[in-house]
C-alpha positions as CSV (number, residue, x, y, z in Angstrom):
1,M,23.7,1.8,37.2
2,K,23.3,-1.7,37.6
3,L,26.8,-2.1,38.1
4,K,27.1,0.7,40.4
5,T,24.4,-0.7,42.6
6,L,26.3,-4.3,42.6
7,A,29.4,-2.5,43.4
8,L,27.9,-0.6,46.4
9,A,26.1,-3.8,47.5
10,A,29.6,-5.4,47.4
11,A,31.2,-2.5,49.4
12,I,28.4,-3.1,52.0
13,A,28.6,-6.5,52.5
14,V,32.2,-6.2,53.0
15,A,32.0,-3.7,55.4
16,G,29.3,-5.8,57.3
17,T,31.8,-8.8,57.4
18,C,34.5,-6.3,58.7
19,T,32.2,-5.4,61.7
20,V,31.1,-9.0,62.5
21,L,34.6,-10.3,62.2
22,T,36.4,-7.5,64.1
23,S,33.8,-7.4,67.4
24,A,35.4,-10.6,68.9
25,P,39.0,-9.7,69.8
26,A,39.3,-6.8,72.4
27,F,41.1,-4.0,71.1
28,A,43.5,-1.6,73.4
29,Q,43.1,1.4,71.3
30,A,39.6,3.1,70.6
31,K,40.8,5.1,67.5
32,E,40.8,2.6,64.4
33,Q,43.4,2.2,61.6
34,F,41.4,2.9,58.5
35,F,42.5,1.4,55.0
36,P,40.7,2.6,51.9
37,V,40.4,-0.6,49.5
38,L,40.4,0.4,45.6
39,V,39.1,-2.6,43.9
40,Y,37.7,-3.6,40.6
41,R,35.2,-6.5,41.0
42,T,33.3,-5.6,37.8
43,G,34.4,-4.9,34.3
44,A,37.0,-6.3,32.0
45,Y,39.5,-6.5,34.5
46,A,37.6,-8.2,37.2
47,P,38.8,-11.7,36.8
48,N,42.1,-10.4,37.8
49,G,41.2,-7.8,40.1
50,V,38.8,-9.9,42.3
51,P,41.3,-12.5,43.5
52,F,43.8,-9.5,44.7
53,A,41.0,-7.6,46.3
54,N,40.0,-10.8,48.3
55,G,43.6,-11.5,49.3
56,Y,44.0,-7.8,50.4
57,V,40.9,-8.0,52.4
58,D,41.3,-11.3,54.0
59,Y,44.6,-10.1,55.4
60,L,43.1,-7.4,56.9
61,K,40.6,-9.6,58.5
62,Y,43.5,-11.7,59.6
63,V,44.9,-8.9,61.4
64,N,41.9,-8.4,63.2
65,A,41.6,-11.8,64.4
66,K,45.2,-11.8,65.6
67,G,44.3,-8.7,67.6
68,G,44.8,-5.8,65.4
69,I,47.9,-4.0,64.8
70,N,49.3,-4.2,68.5
71,G,45.8,-3.8,69.8
72,V,44.7,-1.1,67.1
73,K,41.6,-2.4,65.3
74,V,42.0,-2.3,61.6
75,T,39.0,-0.9,59.4
76,W,38.4,-0.8,55.8
77,E,36.2,0.4,52.9
78,E,36.2,-0.9,49.4
79,C,35.5,1.7,46.5
80,E,34.9,0.3,43.0
81,T,37.1,1.7,40.5
82,G,36.3,-0.5,37.3
83,Y,40.4,0.0,36.5
84,A,39.1,3.4,35.3
85,T,41.4,6.2,36.3
86,D,38.7,8.8,36.8
87,K,36.7,6.5,39.0
88,G,40.2,5.8,41.0
89,V,40.3,9.5,41.5
90,E,36.8,9.8,42.8
91,C,37.4,6.8,45.3
92,Y,40.7,8.7,46.6
93,E,38.7,12.0,47.1
94,R,35.8,10.3,48.6
95,L,37.9,8.0,51.2
96,K,40.8,10.4,51.8
97,G,39.1,12.4,54.4
98,K,38.4,9.3,56.6
99,N,41.7,9.3,58.2
100,A,43.1,7.1,55.4
101,T,46.1,5.5,56.1
102,V,47.5,4.9,53.0
103,F,46.1,4.3,49.2
104,Q,46.9,1.4,47.0
105,P,45.3,2.4,43.7
106,L,46.1,-1.0,41.9
107,S,46.4,1.0,38.6
108,T,49.1,2.8,37.0
109,G,47.0,5.4,35.5
110,I,45.3,6.2,39.1
111,T,48.7,6.4,40.3
112,F,49.7,9.0,37.8
113,A,46.5,10.9,38.5
114,I,46.8,10.9,42.6
115,T,50.5,11.3,42.7
116,E,50.1,15.1,42.6
117,K,47.5,15.1,45.1
118,A,49.0,12.9,47.5
119,P,51.8,15.6,49.0
120,G,48.8,18.0,49.6
121,D,46.7,15.7,51.2
122,K,50.0,14.2,53.1
123,I,48.6,10.5,52.5
124,P,51.2,7.7,51.4
125,I,50.8,5.7,48.1
126,I,51.9,2.2,47.7
127,T,52.2,0.8,44.3
128,A,53.8,-2.9,45.0
129,G,55.0,-3.8,41.7
130,Y,53.5,-1.1,39.4
131,G,53.1,2.5,39.3
132,R,55.9,5.2,38.3
133,S,59.2,3.6,38.0
134,E,61.1,6.9,39.0
135,S,59.2,7.0,42.1
136,T,61.7,4.8,43.6
137,D,63.5,8.3,44.1
138,G,62.1,9.2,47.5
139,M,64.1,12.5,47.4
140,V,61.5,13.7,44.9
141,F,58.7,11.5,45.5
142,K,58.1,11.8,49.3
143,W,54.8,9.9,49.2
144,N,55.1,7.4,46.6
145,F,56.4,3.7,47.7
146,P,56.9,1.4,44.5
147,L,57.7,-1.5,47.0
148,T,59.1,-4.7,45.8
149,G,60.0,-3.4,42.4
150,T,59.0,-1.4,39.3
151,Y,58.4,-2.1,35.6
152,W,62.0,-1.0,34.9
153,D,63.2,-4.0,37.3
154,A,60.6,-6.3,35.3
155,A,61.8,-5.6,32.1
156,D,65.6,-5.7,33.1
157,V,65.0,-9.1,34.5
158,L,63.4,-10.6,31.3
159,I,66.0,-9.3,29.2
160,Q,68.9,-11.0,31.7
161,H,66.8,-14.3,31.6
162,I,66.8,-14.2,27.7
163,A,70.4,-13.2,27.5
164,K,71.1,-16.3,30.0
165,L,69.1,-18.7,27.7
166,E,70.9,-17.2,24.7
167,G,74.5,-17.9,26.1
168,G,75.3,-14.2,27.2
169,F,74.2,-10.3,26.6
170,D,76.5,-10.4,23.7
171,K,74.3,-13.1,22.0
172,L,71.3,-10.8,21.8
173,K,72.5,-8.9,19.0
174,G,70.7,-9.1,16.1
175,K,67.8,-10.8,17.9
176,K,64.2,-9.8,17.6
177,I,62.2,-9.0,20.7
178,A,58.4,-8.0,20.5
179,L,56.8,-6.1,23.2
180,V,53.0,-6.5,23.3
181,Y,51.6,-4.2,25.6
182,H,48.3,-2.6,27.1
183,D,48.0,1.1,25.7
184,S,48.1,2.9,28.6
185,P,50.4,4.0,31.3
186,Y,51.0,0.6,32.7
187,G,51.8,-0.9,29.3
188,K,54.1,1.9,28.2
189,E,55.8,2.2,31.4
190,P,58.8,-0.7,30.3
191,I,59.5,0.8,27.1
192,A,62.1,3.4,28.2
193,L,64.4,0.3,29.9
194,L,63.8,-2.1,26.8
195,Q,64.8,0.7,24.4
196,E,68.0,1.2,26.8
197,R,68.8,-2.5,26.7
198,S,68.1,-2.4,23.0
199,K,70.8,0.1,22.4
200,L,73.2,-1.6,25.0
201,N,72.7,-5.4,23.9
202,G,72.1,-4.7,20.1
203,F,68.4,-6.4,19.8
204,D,65.6,-5.3,17.4
205,L,62.7,-4.0,19.6
206,S,59.2,-3.7,18.2
207,L,56.5,-2.1,20.2
208,L,52.9,-3.5,19.2
209,P,50.3,-1.4,21.6
210,V,46.8,-3.2,22.4
211,A,43.8,-1.2,22.9
212,H,41.7,-1.4,26.0
213,P,40.3,-3.8,27.1
214,G,42.4,-6.3,24.9
215,I,39.9,-8.5,23.4
216,E,40.9,-7.5,19.7
217,Q,44.3,-8.6,18.9
218,K,44.4,-10.3,15.6
219,A,46.3,-7.4,13.9
220,T,48.9,-7.5,16.4
221,W,49.3,-11.3,16.1
222,L,49.3,-11.0,12.2
223,Q,52.3,-8.7,12.5
224,I,54.1,-11.2,14.8
225,R,53.4,-14.1,12.6
226,Q,55.1,-12.1,9.7
227,N,57.8,-10.8,11.5
228,R,58.6,-13.7,13.7
229,P,60.3,-12.2,16.7
230,D,62.5,-14.8,18.6
231,Y,60.7,-13.8,21.9
232,V,57.5,-11.9,22.9
233,L,57.1,-10.0,25.9
234,L,53.5,-9.7,27.5
235,W,52.5,-6.5,29.3
236,G,48.9,-7.4,29.7
237,W,46.0,-7.3,32.1
238,G,42.7,-8.8,32.5
239,V,41.4,-10.2,29.5
240,M,44.0,-9.3,27.5
241,N,46.3,-12.0,28.7
242,S,44.4,-15.0,28.0
243,T,43.4,-13.4,24.5
244,A,47.0,-13.0,23.5
245,I,47.9,-16.5,24.5
246,K,44.9,-17.6,22.7
247,E,46.3,-15.8,19.7
248,A,49.5,-17.5,19.9
249,V,48.2,-20.7,19.5
250,A,46.1,-19.8,16.7
251,T,49.3,-18.2,14.9
252,G,51.6,-21.1,15.9
253,Y,53.7,-18.8,18.0
254,P,55.7,-21.0,20.5
255,R,54.4,-20.3,24.3
256,D,58.0,-21.2,25.5
257,K,59.2,-17.9,23.7
258,M,56.6,-15.7,25.3
259,Y,57.2,-14.1,28.9
260,G,54.6,-12.1,30.8
261,V,55.1,-9.4,33.4
262,W,54.2,-10.4,36.8
263,W,50.7,-9.0,36.2
264,A,50.3,-11.4,33.3
265,G,51.2,-14.5,35.1
266,A,48.3,-15.8,37.1
267,E,46.0,-18.6,37.1
268,P,43.0,-16.5,35.3
269,D,45.5,-15.8,32.3
270,V,45.9,-19.3,31.4
271,K,43.4,-21.8,32.9
272,D,40.8,-20.9,30.1
273,V,43.4,-21.4,27.4
274,G,44.0,-25.3,28.5
275,D,46.8,-27.0,27.1
276,G,47.5,-24.2,24.8
277,A,49.0,-22.4,27.6
278,K,51.5,-25.0,28.6
279,G,55.0,-23.4,28.5
280,Y,54.0,-19.9,28.7
281,H,56.3,-18.0,31.2
282,A,56.0,-15.1,33.4
283,L,57.9,-13.1,36.0
284,A,57.0,-13.6,39.5
285,L,56.8,-10.6,41.8
286,Q,58.6,-12.2,44.8
287,H,56.0,-14.7,45.2
288,G,54.3,-17.1,42.9
289,A,51.4,-19.5,43.8
290,E,51.8,-20.4,47.3
291,P,49.2,-22.5,48.8
292,N,51.6,-24.5,50.9
293,S,53.0,-21.3,52.9
294,K,52.3,-20.7,56.6
295,I,50.7,-17.4,56.0
296,V,47.8,-19.2,53.9
297,Q,47.4,-22.0,56.4
298,D,47.2,-19.2,58.9
299,V,44.5,-17.1,56.8
300,L,42.6,-20.2,56.4
301,K,42.5,-21.0,59.8
302,E,41.6,-17.9,61.2
303,V,39.5,-16.4,58.4
304,H,38.0,-18.9,56.1
305,D,37.3,-21.9,58.7
306,K,35.6,-19.3,60.8
307,G,33.4,-18.4,57.9
308,Q,34.6,-15.1,57.5
309,G,36.6,-15.8,54.1
310,T,36.2,-12.8,51.5
311,G,36.2,-15.1,48.3
312,P,36.1,-18.7,47.7
313,R,38.5,-20.9,49.7
314,E,40.2,-22.6,46.7
315,E,41.6,-19.4,45.4
316,V,43.4,-18.7,48.7
317,G,47.3,-19.2,47.7
318,Q,46.8,-18.5,44.0
319,V,48.9,-15.8,42.5
320,L,46.7,-12.8,42.5
321,Y,45.4,-13.5,46.1
322,M,48.8,-13.8,47.4
323,R,49.8,-10.4,45.4
324,G,46.8,-8.9,47.4
325,L,48.1,-10.7,50.6
326,M,51.4,-9.5,50.1
327,S,50.1,-5.9,49.5
328,A,48.1,-5.8,52.5
329,M,50.8,-6.9,54.7
330,L,53.1,-4.1,53.6
331,S,50.3,-1.6,54.5
332,I,50.2,-3.3,58.0
333,E,54.0,-3.4,58.5
334,G,54.4,0.2,57.7
335,V,52.2,1.1,60.5
336,K,53.9,-1.3,62.8
337,R,57.2,0.1,61.8
338,A,55.7,3.8,62.7
339,Q,54.5,2.4,65.7
340,E,58.0,1.6,67.1
341,R,59.1,5.1,66.7
342,F,55.7,7.1,67.8
343,G,54.2,4.8,70.1
344,K,53.6,0.9,70.2
345,G,49.6,0.4,70.3
346,K,48.7,3.8,69.2
347,W,46.6,5.0,66.2
348,M,49.0,6.4,63.2
349,S,48.4,9.4,61.4
350,S,49.0,8.9,57.7
351,E,52.2,11.3,57.8
352,Q,53.4,8.9,60.6
353,A,52.7,5.7,58.4
354,R,54.8,7.5,55.7
355,W,57.6,7.3,58.1
356,G,57.1,3.7,58.7
357,Y,56.8,3.1,54.9
358,E,60.3,4.8,54.4
359,N,61.9,3.0,57.0
360,L,60.8,-0.4,56.4
361,A,62.9,-3.3,57.7
362,L,61.1,-6.6,56.9
363,D,64.3,-8.8,57.3
364,Q,64.1,-12.6,57.0
365,K,63.5,-12.9,60.9
366,K,60.3,-10.9,60.4
367,L,59.1,-12.3,57.2
368,D,59.5,-15.9,59.0
369,A,57.5,-14.9,61.9
370,L,54.6,-13.2,59.6
371,G,54.5,-16.7,57.9
372,F,56.3,-15.4,54.5
373,T,58.9,-17.8,54.7
374,G,59.9,-19.0,51.1
375,V,57.3,-16.1,49.7
376,M,59.5,-13.2,49.4
377,R,62.8,-11.9,50.1
378,P,63.4,-9.2,52.8
379,I,62.3,-5.4,52.1
380,S,64.3,-2.3,53.3
381,T,63.5,0.9,52.1
382,S,65.0,4.5,53.0
383,C,64.5,8.1,52.3
384,A,66.4,7.8,49.2
385,D,65.1,4.3,48.1
386,H,61.1,3.8,48.4
387,R,61.3,0.3,46.5
388,G,63.2,-1.6,48.9
389,A,63.7,-4.5,46.5
390,V,64.7,-5.2,43.0
391,W,64.4,-9.1,43.0
392,A,62.2,-11.3,40.7
393,R,61.9,-15.2,39.1
394,I,60.4,-16.8,36.5
395,H,57.6,-19.3,36.8
396,T,56.0,-21.3,34.1
397,W,52.6,-22.8,33.4
398,N,52.9,-26.7,33.3
399,G,49.3,-27.1,32.2
400,S,47.8,-27.3,35.6
401,K,49.8,-25.1,37.8
402,W,52.6,-22.4,38.2
403,E,56.1,-23.8,38.7
404,F,59.3,-21.9,39.5
405,T,61.8,-22.2,36.4
406,S,64.6,-19.9,37.5
407,D,66.7,-18.7,40.3
408,W,66.4,-15.2,41.7
409,Y,67.6,-12.3,39.4
410,E,68.7,-9.0,40.8
411,A,67.6,-6.0,38.4
412,D,70.6,-4.2,37.1
413,Q,70.8,-0.8,38.9
414,T,73.8,0.2,37.0
415,I,71.3,0.8,34.2
416,I,68.4,1.5,36.3
417,K,69.7,4.0,38.9
418,P,70.7,6.7,36.2
419,M,67.3,6.4,34.5
420,I,65.4,7.0,37.9
421,K,67.7,10.0,38.9
422,S,67.1,11.4,35.3
423,A,63.2,10.9,35.2
424,A,62.9,12.1,39.0
425,D,64.7,15.3,38.0
426,K,62.8,15.9,34.9
427,Y,59.6,15.4,36.7
428,A,61.0,17.6,39.9
429,T,61.8,20.8,37.4
430,E,58.3,20.4,35.8
431,K,56.4,20.2,39.0
432,K,59.0,22.9,40.5
433,I,59.4,20.3,43.5
434,P,62.7,21.0,45.5
435,R,64.8,17.5,46.1
436,R,64.3,16.8,49.9
437,T,67.0,17.7,52.2
438,F,69.0,15.5,54.6
439,E,67.6,17.1,57.7
440,D,63.7,16.5,55.9
441,C,65.0,12.9,55.6
442,Q,66.0,13.0,59.7
443,S,62.8,14.9,60.7
444,D,60.7,13.4,63.3
445,T,58.1,15.8,63.3
446,Q,55.3,13.8,61.8
447,K,53.6,12.7,64.9
448,G,50.1,13.5,63.6
């Protein structure tokens, strides 16, 4: 009850902040564009959930400070999930009726649960860097948008990087790679790709699940000490990540042989480990820590300097803050894209917004104008491709900050596309969903 009270108080505080901030600019459109914000500011995953939520909400405030979406005021409401699927579904059901534009559940488990609800409710779901990998296939998953990449892309890039270190894919034969993963839909998602790569490249893959929330890992790392894999891939979240690195220190496993997914490569994962985390690597989902980027400077000027910052000023530009900022930007840009078709400066329905997300065209010129120069690469979606980008790079903790230590990698679509098609077809058969037609893709009927 105490946590619920605190969560409610936080939501009220955020709503109040929203009202104060957005009263200053004059908005041309009376109807407001509402964005539900699913967060977890409490519980075992809060250290990672909080900076993401702060970045997300700060960007919405920033948009209003700059006049809204072409004059349309942005509003939002937080709902605390605690990273629990049942609470996430409750938040979805409670907020969907408020003219919700799009949901970003920030949980693969919640994504799985609401994917079947979204088509009936006609509300899009953005899962930037998480969720169902096969939902890339927009011909089956009309309402899902795994923008910027999936866990199959992530796993493939990590294997590419290891192969490069070893001198080629042929050198992977006989190598031992262990996946230490959160025992949830999130942690299990990369397994199919890694198994496919194992068959192709001949490395020995061991799967080591870790129970929620990930505090108890001694048995896992005992296995690692005994088997001595050449590399460990970490698919953790929240306290599981720092616990894994601490156990690696305790068992003497070299951190420079550890590679985390992009949800296991942020400041909260390493800062409490001290020098022990030095040399630990992780994927960067487009961005890394970007304190010097133009968008960060703009948010500081328009939001934090005016006393409207959602969280502490010092976290602005950190990895997970940037993840939230980028995710909010994608939500907003989909609406802007929809306005180009259905009326600039007008409120967009969730169906119209869905068209915008399916036709995103964030080229370098647009990213530069938004202040995201150097932060991320262009994203372009279509009816068939709801992902829009398949690039990632590696960054490494040097003991005090994250530094990029690789060039960009492109996930190998010759491996991934057949997997997407197969899994999407299986889902469509199970759920009795017909594949979309060319006519449906070209339809302009979503006028709301």
